[in-house]
N, C-alpha and C positions, 0 to 999 in steps of 0.2 A: 660583724654585723651585715648581714647580706639579704637581699630580697630574693625570694623563690618565686617560681611560677604560680604556686598557691597563692601567695600574696598578691601577685599582680592580679590574677582573675577575680579574687575578693575585692580588691580595692577598685577595678575598673568596671566590672559588672555585676558583682555580688555572687558570682557562681563559685561553686566548690569544684576545684579541679581534683580529681582523684587518679590514682594509677601511680606507676613508677615514675612519672615525669613531675608529678606534683611537688616534690620537695627538691627539685633540680634548682641550683642556685643560679641567678642571672649573671652572667659575666659582664655584661655591659648594655646599656640602652642605646640603640642606634636609630637614626633617620637617614643616614646615607647607606644606600644598598651596597655601595662599594666597599665600605669600611667594616661590613658584617664579617664576624668570626664565629666559630663554633661556641654555642652557649649564650649567644647575644639574644636579646628581645628587640625586635624591629618594629617600628611605628611606620604605617604606610601613610605619611602625609600627602595631602594634595594641595596644589597651587594653581595659579592661572595658567601656567605653562607646563605643569607636570602632574603626574599621578603616581606615586610610589607602588600602588598596587599592581602596576604593570611589571614590577621587578620581583614579585613575589615568589616565583619559581626559583629564580637564581638566589634570592635570599635564603629560601629553604635548602637549596643544594650547598650553600655556603656553611651550613651547620646551625642555623638559627634555632634557638631553643623554642621560640614561639614567635607568631606575627600577630600584630594588633592591626585590625583592619575595620573599615565601616561598610564593607559588604562582603558576602560570602566568597571564600576562595576554595575551590575544590581540588582535590588531588595532591595536596602538598604533604611532605614528609615530616611536618611539624604541626602542633596545634596552632589554631587561629582563634584569637580573642576578639570577638565582635563588639564594637561600640558605636555610638551614634556620630561621633567626630573624633577623630584620631588626634588632632592637635590639643583639644580640649582634654582627652583621656591622658595625653602626655603630661600636661600640668597636674592632673589629678593624681598621677602616679608619683610625681615629684612631691605633692603635698603629703601623700602617704608616707612617703620616705623621710620628709621633714618632720613629721609628727613622731615617727619612730626615733628619729634621731634625738628630738627634744625630750624623749622620756629617759635618756641617761642624765645622771646627775652632773652638773657643771658644764653643760653644753650651752652654746649660745649662737643665735642666727642673727647676723647683722645684714642689713640691706642698706645700700646707698644709692642715691638718685641726685640728679641736679642737671642743669643745662650745659655747663662747661666744666670739663676736669673730673668727671665722675669716674673715669676709668683710671686715671691718675690717683684720685683718692681711694679708689678700691685696691689698688696696688699698694700704696704707700701704708695705708691701714692694715692690709693683709700681711705684709712684710713686718711691720712695725709689731704688731700683735704675734705674728708668727715666730718672732725671735724669742719668745717665752712660752708659747702654747703651740699646739699642733693645729693648723688651720688650712681649709680648703677655700678656694675662690673660683670665680667665673674663669673660664679659659678665654684669654684675650678680652673681647668685648661681647661675649656670648650672653646678651641681656635682655633679648625679647622673649616671646611666648614660646619659642622653641629653644632658643640658647640658654634661658635661665633654668628651665627644668632639666635639660641635658646636663648643665654645670651642676646643678644639685645631685642629679642621680649618678655623676662620676665621682661624687664624694663616697669613700667606703665606710662612712660612719663611725670611724675610730677617732675622729678629730674632735677637739675641744671647741672649735668655733668654725662656722662658715661665714665667709664675707662676700656677699653676692650683689652684683650691680643690676639695677632696674632701668631700662632705657624706654622712653615712651615717645610717641609722635601722634597719637590719637587720644581724645578724652577718655575712652574705655580701657586703655592699655593698663593704666595702673590698677584698675580694679582687678583686671585679670591677672596681672603679676603679683599684686599684694595678697590675693587669695591663695596663691601658690606658695609664696615665701614665708608669710606671716611672721615677721622678724621680732626678735626680742629687743633689738635696737634698731631704730630707723634713723638714718642720717641724710638730711636734706642740705646739699652743698650751697646751691645757688639758683638763681633763674636769670633768663635773658630771652631776647627775641629769637627764638629758635622753633622749627616745626610749627610755624604760625598757620601754615596750610590746614593743620589739623586742629591746632589748640586756640586758634583765633587771635589772641592778643596776649600781652604780658600778665594780665589777670587771669587769663585761662591757663597760661603755663604755671603760674603760681598755685592755681587751684588744683591742677593736676599733679604737679610735683608734691605738693604738701599732703594730698590724699593718701601717699604712703603710710602716713601716721594713722590712718583709719583702720589700717589692717594689722596692727600690733597684735602679737600673742598676749594673752592674759599675763598682765603684770609688766608688759614691755614698757620700754622707754623710748623717746624721741629726742633727736638732736638736730637743731636747725640753724642756720644762719640768720643772724638779726639784722644784717646790713641791707636787707632788701624788704622794704616796708609791705609791699603786697604779700610776699612769701611769708614774713613774720606774722602778719595778721591772720593768714590762712592757718598757719601752724598752730598760733595759740587759740584759735577758735576750735580747731579739731581736737587739741590736746593741750588743755590749760596748763598742765604741768610740764610742757616741753622745755628741755634745756636749751640754752643759746649759747652761740660762739659768735665771734666777730674778728675782723681784721681792722675795724675802726674804732670801737669802743673799748678802751683799755680797762673798763670797769666790768666788762662782761666776765662770766664765770670761766669761760675758756676763750683766750685771746692769744693772737700770734701777729708779729710785726717783723717785715723784712728790715734787715740792718744793713747788710753789705754783700756785693757779689765777691765770690771766691774763684779761683782758678778752676778751669774745666766745666764752666756753667754752674758750678755749685753756689749755694747761697747760705748766709748766716742768718738766723731768726730768732728773735726773742719770743718765748712763749710763756705764757701765764695760766696756770691751772689752779683754779679755786684758790687765788690768792698767792701762789707760790710761783716765783719767776725763775726761769733758766733759759740757756742757750741751747739751740740744736742747728745742726748743719744738715741742709737738704740737698738732694740731687737736682736742685732747681733754683733758678735765679729769677727774682722779680717780686714785686710787690703782690701780685696776685695769687702767688703761691702761698701766702700768709693763710689765706682761707683754707687751703688743704691742711696746713701745718695745725691750725686752730681746730679744724675737724677731727683730724687724726688724734690730737692731743686729748680733746674732750671725749671722743669715743673710748679711747684707751683708758682714760681715767675712769669713765663710768664702768668699764670692764675690769677694773682693778689693778691697772698697772701704774707703777711709780714714776714720777718725773725721770729719773735716771734711766728707767727701762723706755721710756718714750723717746728721749734724746738719743739714746744708743740705737734703738730700733730705726728711727728716722735717718740717723747719719749712715747707717748700713744699707739703707733701701736704694733702689734703682728704678727709673722711670721705665714704662713700657715703651716699645717701639713707636716711632713716629709721633711722639708727644714730647715736643720741646727737647729732643735729643740732639746733643752737640757733638760734632766731629770735626777735628783739624783736617783741613785739606790744603797742604801747602802753607800759605801765609793767610788763608781764609779760614774762619770759623763757620761752619755751615749748621745751622739750626733746622733740624728736620721736625716740624710739627704739622705733618700732612694728613694726619688720621682724619681730621674733620674741620669745620669752621662754621661759626656763626657770628653775628655782630659782636657779642661779648667776648668770646674766645679770640677772635681777630684782633680786637682792640687791646687785649691783655698781652697777646704774644707779641704785638708791634712794639708796645711799650716796654715790655721785658727785654726784647732784642736790642731796642735802643739803649737800654740801661747797660746791657752787655757789651755794646760796641764802644760806650763811653765817648771820648772825642774822636774815635775812628770812624771810618766808612760803615754806613749801614746800607745794604742792598736788600730790597724786598722782592721776593718772586712768589706771587700770589694767584690765586684762582678764585672763581665764582664762590659765593655762599648760597647754598640751595635751600628749598623748601621755606622761603619767606613769603611766599603768597603774593598778595598785591602790593605789599610793602617792600618788595626786593629791590626796585629801582632806587627808591629813597635810602634804604639801607646801605647800598653800594655808594651813593653820593655821600652819605655820612662816613663811610669807610674813607673816602677820599680825603676828608678833613682830618681824620685820624692819622692818615699817611703823611698829610702835610706837616702836621704837628711834630712828627717824629723825625722831619728834616734828613730824608734818605738821600744817598748820593745817586741812586738810580732804582726804578720800579719797573718790574716786568709783570704783566697780568695777562692771564689766559682766562678767556670766557666771555660770555655775551654782554657782561655788564662793565666792560672796560670803558666804554665812553662815560657811563655815569660815574665810575671811580675817577676818571680823569677829570671831569667837571668839578667834582669836589675837592680835587687836590690841585688846586690852581697853582701855578708857578713851579710844580713838581714835573720832572722829566718822566713821563710814563709810556712805556713801550708795550704795545699788545703783541703777545707771541702765541705761538701754537706748538712749539717743540723746544726741548732743551738746547739744543744746537744754537738757537737764536740768543739765549742768555749767555752761553759760553763765548760766543763771538763778540758779543757786546762787552763782556767783562775784560776782554783784551785790551779795550780802549781806556779802561779805568786804571787809576792807580792801584797797584797790587796791595791787597791786604784789607781785613776789615770782617764785618760780620755779615752773613747772608742768612735772612729767614725764608723759608719755604713753607707756604701754608695755603690751603683751599678745602673746599668740601671734598668728601670722599670720591664722588663721581668724577672730579677733575683730575684725579690720578697725578696729583702733585708730587708724589712719591718718585716719579720717574724723573722729575728735575732734580731732586735732592740726590739721588743716586748718580745721575750724570755729573752734577757739580762735584760731588765727593771724589768720584773716580778720576775726573779729567783734571781737577784742580790738584789732586795728590799726585798724579802722575807729572803733571808739568810744572809743579812747585808753586808759582805765583799766578800764572797766566793760563787761559784756555789754549 
């Protein structure tokens, strides 16, 4: 199943493309001019600092089948498809492709969202479902108004299911993403105080996340976590028949509970699906991953998988990069959870790292939590209390909110740092061995700390 230039023209501006190029199949859809290859359809996106219309000549010379533009482009060697807004048009083409995919019998489009762990959920669900069916998913976390359509258009249409992640930061985002994906199954994982600059408060986060349920395809189903009162209230208001899962209420239709830590950062979980209990081993450790386990189990059950298939798929799955990935470095276990951070994910990661460390040393290498608006200072002071409860041997913090974190973590030795070398030098004065958690918001680039720790501690055995 392929899109042709005729399909694209009809979808995007209702025009009928004729001639020998009309039935040319689109090789791929691109928004990066550097990646264009012969047969690709290129969208000229515009941003505050760039305008891809400027690269139209190079794109045509690279062999693009056609270019989608919001202004006339003359003298090119390929057709130009004019639209009012190229980003909106990209989403519209993805929706056309989704509708065609849905016309095949037995196909399912799944959308997942949440504040913390949605990419992990997407990966675990796609891999578990993918063990028995042919599945397409977002590339990495391509989950916004550009990344989601590109991920959908990258699917070749032969799949049985698509598992797509929707990420939002503004109130209007879910309306735009939901209209593109129109899921047959929508899964809402959780809510927490994140992106508050755009979403306002926790109630605003709940309203925005749950609104994915308003965009279900006809006959579609919803699955939502029951453990967040604001979220569950919004979900049941929008979709009274929404299915619930829980990591707290063992009487929920879908329930999971963390049982024990296993070697290599793995964990054993008890899962209950519609009254049937079974055990599953996940590539993750900690009580907060029970949410993911319950969500995956619920979604897979609704899609027809058996408990044995769910347990087997979860056991064979792996976590995406920079999401609580464990690496042995000499006598240290370095946990790279550096993709992003908000108050909910930070607390959960610290608690999970403390559990992994057991009676051994826990070292925290943390960075600022961004996009928290006016409540940022208080959120970082609250983070200090979470740190204090974890009883770490040492804490290193990069960012402007180090003083607030220190004030909340009274009695904890906290060192403000600006580069990995400072952490490595300080570790030389600690007793060798233990668990090191590295985490912070994306813009803090905490992955540089994780990389330096893994490389240096591995090379030197115990110490920097």
